[in-house]
C-alpha positions as a printed Julia matrix, in Angstrom:
332×3 Matrix{Float64}:
  20.68    5.87    4.41
  19.59    2.38    3.66
  22.0     0.0     1.89
  19.41   -0.29   -0.97
  15.92    0.61   -1.79
  13.45   -1.61   -3.58
  11.04   -1.37   -6.36
   8.9    -3.6    -8.57
   8.2    -3.68  -12.29
   4.38   -3.94  -13.14
   1.67   -3.8   -15.62
  -1.05   -1.42  -14.47
  -4.5    -2.61  -15.38
  -7.43   -0.19  -14.7
 -10.14   -2.8   -14.96
 -13.07   -0.25  -14.6
 -13.09    3.5   -13.62
 -16.7     3.13  -12.45
 -16.94    3.62   -8.63
 -19.52    4.16   -5.85
 -17.28    6.82   -4.16
 -16.95   10.35   -5.38
 -13.71   11.42   -3.81
 -13.03   15.05   -4.25
  -9.48   14.54   -5.45
 -10.04   11.7    -7.89
  -9.4    12.17  -11.55
  -9.92    8.43  -12.17
 -13.68    7.85  -11.6
 -16.07    8.4   -14.46
 -19.86    8.43  -14.64
 -21.14    5.54  -16.87
 -22.3     7.9   -19.58
 -18.78    9.52  -19.84
 -17.02    8.72  -23.21
 -14.04    7.58  -21.09
 -15.95    5.26  -18.8
 -14.97    1.55  -19.23
 -14.95   -2.01  -18.12
 -11.98   -3.52  -19.9
 -12.61   -6.97  -21.59
 -10.29   -9.73  -21.45
  -9.32   -9.21  -25.09
  -7.9    -5.7   -24.22
  -6.03   -6.91  -20.97
  -4.28   -9.97  -22.4
  -1.96   -8.08  -24.72
  -1.18   -5.67  -21.96
  -0.15   -8.56  -19.79
   1.87  -10.14  -22.55
   3.71   -6.82  -23.17
   4.57   -6.59  -19.57
   6.18  -10.04  -19.56
   8.31   -9.0   -22.61
   9.34   -5.8   -20.66
  10.6    -7.82  -17.7
   7.56   -7.14  -15.44
   6.67   -9.47  -12.55
   3.47   -7.89  -11.21
  -0.08   -7.48  -12.74
  -1.69   -4.64  -10.86
  -5.35   -4.73  -11.08
  -7.07   -1.55   -9.92
 -10.72   -0.69  -10.11
 -13.5     1.42   -8.71
 -15.03    0.32   -5.38
 -18.21   -1.65   -5.55
 -19.01   -0.45   -9.11
 -21.96   -2.98   -9.02
 -23.98   -0.28   -7.19
 -24.13    1.5   -10.47
 -27.0     0.0   -12.7
 -25.33    0.57  -16.08
 -22.16   -1.14  -14.83
 -24.05   -4.26  -13.89
 -25.24   -4.36  -17.34
 -21.64   -4.28  -18.69
 -20.48   -6.88  -16.31
 -23.36   -9.26  -17.37
 -22.54   -8.72  -20.92
 -19.01  -10.17  -20.06
 -20.65  -13.14  -18.47
 -19.93  -12.06  -14.77
 -22.22  -11.06  -11.79
 -19.5    -9.4    -9.58
 -16.23   -7.54  -10.35
 -14.45   -9.85   -7.88
 -15.63  -12.84   -9.88
 -14.24  -11.17  -13.14
 -10.97  -10.11  -11.52
 -10.41  -13.65  -10.09
 -10.51  -14.79  -13.75
  -8.16  -12.11  -14.81
  -5.72  -13.02  -12.0
  -5.78  -16.77  -13.31
  -4.95  -15.38  -16.8
  -2.05  -13.25  -15.41
  -0.55  -16.13  -13.62
  -0.68  -18.43  -16.76
   1.07  -15.63  -18.63
   3.78  -15.41  -15.9
   2.69  -12.42  -13.79
   2.02  -12.16  -10.07
  -1.35  -10.49   -9.49
  -1.64   -7.76   -6.99
  -5.36   -6.4    -6.58
  -6.34   -3.05   -5.31
 -10.12   -3.33   -5.05
 -11.26   -0.93   -2.41
 -13.29   -2.36    0.42
 -13.61   -6.2     0.29
 -15.58   -8.41    2.64
 -14.28  -11.73    4.08
 -15.73  -13.88    1.41
 -14.31  -11.66   -1.43
 -10.92  -11.6     0.29
 -10.99  -15.56    0.49
 -11.71  -15.64   -3.35
  -8.79  -13.32   -4.17
  -6.31  -14.63   -1.58
  -5.11  -17.75   -3.47
  -4.87  -15.88   -6.65
  -2.73  -12.9    -5.51
   0.77  -12.33   -4.26
  -0.54   -9.58   -2.21
  -3.55   -7.34   -1.9
  -3.91   -3.57   -1.15
  -6.22   -0.87    0.34
  -5.26    2.7     1.06
  -6.33    3.66    4.57
  -5.77    7.25    3.47
  -6.53    8.77    6.81
  -8.36    8.15   10.14
  -9.77   11.49    9.97
 -13.41   11.98    9.04
 -13.31   14.21    5.98
 -16.99   13.66    4.84
 -18.49   17.25    5.3
 -19.55   19.11    2.13
 -16.55   19.97    0.01
 -14.39   17.67    2.03
 -12.22   14.95    0.19
 -14.63   12.04    1.2
 -17.99   13.68    0.89
 -20.51   11.26   -0.46
 -18.01    8.38   -0.19
 -19.53    5.38    1.68
 -16.28    3.36    1.29
 -13.93    5.94    2.84
 -15.3     5.85    6.34
 -12.08    5.1     8.38
 -13.7     2.52   10.57
 -14.83    0.58    7.49
 -11.29    0.61    5.93
  -9.62   -0.32    9.27
 -11.94   -3.21    9.52
 -10.83   -4.31    5.97
  -7.21   -4.22    7.03
  -7.94   -6.36    9.95
  -9.99   -8.99    7.84
  -7.01   -9.23    5.64
  -4.78   -9.75    8.47
  -6.91  -12.52    9.85
  -6.57  -14.31    6.6
  -2.71  -13.83    6.5
  -2.71  -11.89    3.29
   0.34   -9.96    2.58
  -0.88   -6.35    2.33
  -0.22   -2.86    1.16
  -1.85    0.2     2.6
  -0.9     3.81    3.0
  -1.96    7.3     3.91
  -2.66   10.3     1.46
  -0.98   13.43    2.64
  -2.69   16.84    2.0
  -6.35   15.97    1.57
  -7.51   18.0     4.59
  -6.06   15.94    7.4
  -3.74   17.45   10.11
  -0.37   16.22   11.29
  -2.13   14.57   14.39
  -4.4    12.82   11.92
  -1.38   11.43   10.2
   0.1    10.27   13.37
  -3.17    8.71   14.38
  -3.42    6.87   11.05
   0.14    5.43   11.27
  -0.4     4.27   14.82
  -3.71    2.66   13.77
  -1.74    0.81   10.96
   0.91   -0.21   13.36
  -1.64   -1.68   16.01
  -3.15   -3.76   13.33
   0.19   -4.96   12.04
   1.41   -5.76   15.52
  -1.71   -8.07   15.95
  -1.61   -9.63   12.55
   1.76   -9.23   10.96
   0.65   -8.91    7.48
   1.39   -5.26    6.36
   4.4    -5.42    4.17
   4.52   -1.83    3.1
   2.76    1.59    3.83
   2.77    4.23    1.05
   3.1     7.86    1.97
   1.62    9.47   -1.05
   1.35   13.04   -1.7
  -2.09   14.58   -2.91
  -1.82   15.82   -6.45
  -4.66   18.19   -7.67
  -6.43   17.08  -10.84
  -8.2    19.47  -13.2
 -12.0    19.27  -13.11
 -12.15   17.74   -9.66
 -13.74   19.48   -6.46
 -10.18   19.73   -5.03
  -8.42   21.02   -8.06
  -7.89   24.39   -6.37
  -6.18   22.73   -3.32
  -2.35   22.9    -3.09
  -0.44   19.69   -2.89
   1.72   19.19    0.28
   5.13   20.75    0.35
   8.36   18.84    0.24
   8.85   19.8     4.01
   5.42   18.3     4.73
   6.29   15.09    2.93
   9.71   14.83    4.65
   7.92   15.16    8.0
   5.18   12.53    6.96
   7.91   10.01    5.92
   9.95   10.61    8.99
   6.9    10.05   11.2
   6.15    6.91    9.27
   9.52    5.5     9.85
   9.56    6.44   13.54
   6.06    4.96   14.15
   5.81    1.93   11.93
   7.51   -1.37   12.95
  10.87   -2.0    11.4
   9.68   -4.86    9.23
   7.18   -2.51    7.51
   8.57   -0.75    4.52
   7.84    2.98    4.01
   7.03    3.59    0.27
   7.02    6.69   -1.86
   6.01    7.31   -5.39
   9.09    8.32   -7.63
   6.79    9.68  -10.24
   5.15   12.06   -7.9
   8.01   13.35   -5.89
  11.82   13.36   -5.53
  12.42    9.97   -4.05
  16.09   10.75   -2.79
  14.86   13.53   -0.39
  12.42   10.99    1.06
  14.9     8.1     1.24
  16.98   10.28    3.49
  13.91   10.65    5.7
  13.14    6.99    6.01
  11.69    5.72    2.81
  12.88    2.27    1.73
  10.7     1.25   -1.22
   9.7     3.03   -4.42
   6.76    0.85   -5.33
   5.78   -0.17   -8.73
   6.91    1.38  -11.88
   5.7     0.29  -15.26
   7.69    0.22  -18.41
   4.6    -0.39  -20.57
   1.57    1.29  -18.97
   0.87    4.58  -17.44
  -0.1     5.5   -14.0
  -3.86    5.55  -14.45
  -4.51    7.3   -11.1
  -1.83    9.98  -11.9
  -1.68    9.82  -15.67
   0.25   13.12  -15.86
   2.93   11.69  -13.99
   5.29    9.51  -15.99
   6.97    6.48  -14.55
  10.81    6.83  -14.5
  12.64    4.06  -16.26
  14.9     1.84  -14.2
  18.04    3.81  -15.3
  16.32    7.0   -14.52
  15.17    5.67  -11.12
  18.91    4.88  -10.32
  19.85    8.37  -11.28
  17.18    9.82   -9.12
  18.36    7.91   -6.05
  22.03    8.66   -6.74
  24.54    6.3    -4.94
  21.8     4.24   -3.23
  21.64    0.79   -4.57
  18.32   -0.38   -6.38
  17.14   -3.94   -5.7
  14.1    -5.27   -7.66
  11.45   -7.21   -5.59
   8.32   -9.04   -6.26
   4.77   -7.86   -5.25
   5.21  -10.03   -2.21
   7.97   -9.16    0.26
  10.73  -11.75    1.01
   9.66  -12.21    4.65
   6.14  -13.35    3.57
   7.72  -15.91    0.89
   9.59  -17.33    3.92
   6.5   -17.41    6.07
   4.78  -19.33    3.29
   1.97  -16.78    2.96
   1.97  -16.89   -0.75
  -1.4   -17.54   -2.29
  -1.67  -21.19   -3.32
  -2.11  -20.38   -6.99
   0.91  -18.23   -7.2
   3.42  -20.16   -4.99
   5.04  -21.94   -7.83
   5.45  -18.78   -9.82
   6.86  -16.9    -6.83
   9.42  -19.67   -6.39
  10.38  -19.36  -10.1
  10.83  -15.54   -9.91
  12.43  -15.14   -6.48
  16.15  -15.41   -5.74
  17.5   -17.07   -2.61
  16.74  -13.95   -0.5
  13.29  -13.48   -1.8
  13.86  -10.7    -4.21
  13.61  -10.73   -8.03
  15.9   -13.35   -9.51
  18.28  -11.8   -11.97
């Protein structure tokens, strides 16, 4: 058992739920004519960021559909806000978050080199789930009709972030049709990239959760035994300096801490998990009860070793120094 496990308090901002991909498990994506489709304006986002500060959060998690600009209606919405690309808009949101006192962490899907360069100085870290190296793009598969879920494309994006020395979060999704060998291959691929570039701070081992109304709603989630095995494999395969993260609102974290997990990701005291809205975040006190005698330690969205390396984005460096203690964790 580890001496402690880490977590981060965040504000979850679902900038838009328009996406070019049509993942079979996703309950977040919406068609532009859906009543719940949105592109959040600044006026809606600022109060959420301010409430996060009041609740003690340090991270502004910006999540949105991949290359929503490929959807005609979305481009019109974006133009009405005065922007031509989502990355341009999110860069402005990152600046606002920093001014308010939160460290941005952006999950944007696939980004090219120029887009990574735009977001690097404005973020404490960035993220992209690999999900799997398996090709799950046949009809009725998880990634059917999903241009952005080609494993080669996602691995290339991880490498591009590494070349730019961006502290990075990635992960695998367990139970979407991949095999155990696929999980091993995915973890080995992540390991190879980290060994070359040294930028992957954490790998999420996330369990698939079926969502009503999706093509994969009938599929069963992975069992606890499968998740224990996946976490154990991750800890065995990944380098020691890469944290293994699990989601405490989706599965019993104590069981997986015993198997090698060392981080519980972001929890939000003010916003829901927009990807899994049915799964409520635990409070910090509840989280401590869940992990029993294991100590909790709050961190920032950039891990201590990357603060020490000086890999902070230039626009967040001062805020990181303000929020971090002498060990690089959240100052208390």
